[in-house]
N, C-alpha and C positions, 0 to 999 in steps of 0.2 A: 648390156655386157653383162653379161651373167659369168664368171669361173668355171670351168671344167671343174670337181674333184676326182681325184682317181688316190683308190688304198695303195699303196706300196705292198705289196705279199712280197715280191722273191731281192736279191738282188734286181736281178737281170731288170725288172721293171724300172729301175731305177735309172734318173736320167745320170749322162757319167759326170764323174768329179776323178780329179786327178787328186782328190784328197781323200785320207777311210769318213766316214760317218760314224758321230763317235756318242759315246752319255757318258759324264762322268758325273758319277756319285762324288760331293766332299765336303768341308766342316770350313764356312765362315768364321772369321773372327767379328768380332760386334767389337761399333766406331769409336774413336774414344769420345772422352765423357771431358767436354771440357770444360765447364761449372767447376769452382771448386767447391769440396767438401769433406767433410773429415770422415778421415781413413777405415772407422772401428761403419760408418754409415752405411758404406760403400759394399753393394749385393752384388755376386757373380750374375751376370749377364748368364743364359744357357747359351748352349754352343748348339749354331744355325748349319742345317743340315742342307744340305744344294745337290740343285739337279743341274747341272749344262747339258746343254745336245748344238755338235757345231760339228766342221771339218776339221781334224786333227793336223793342221796346218804346220806345224813347228812343236819339238821336241826336244826338252833335252834334261843333264840328268836332277836340273832341281824345277826342272817346269813344264807346265802343259798350253801348247796356244792352241784353241777354240776358237775358231769363225761361222758362225751362225748362216753366214750369206757372204756367196761366190758372186763375180761378174767376170767378165771376157772369159769364159772357163770353154777349151776346146781354141784360144788363140797363145800365144808365146809366153806373154806375162797374165796370170790371172790376177783379178783385183777381189780383196774381201772387204765388208765390212762386222762393226761388232763383235771384234776379236777379243776374247778373252783371256787372263794367261792367270793359272794354276797353277801357284806351289805344289809341289808334287809330296810335299807332307803334309799340304794338305786333301788331297785324295784320297777315296776310300777304296776304288769301284770303278772302273771302264770298261764301256760293253760296249764291242761294236753293230753295228746297227746294218 
């Protein structure tokens, strides 16, 4: 069984969804270093530049929530998986798709 690939050219070609599809450019922090080390040996890690794409399922003054996967679309309650919460302070750009 093979899947059909459809290139979406405009919004009219996109399957209906109850949320807006967006791309978010944001900066992530580095994970903590668990081992002890001398402070004067510490090297500042570079900022991690990220891009996340998904449906904007929630937003507050403090954060955005994107879900790359939606299920039960068209029913009274929609499911989502893979939800990521991005602090607004880390967001550099949000682009509607």
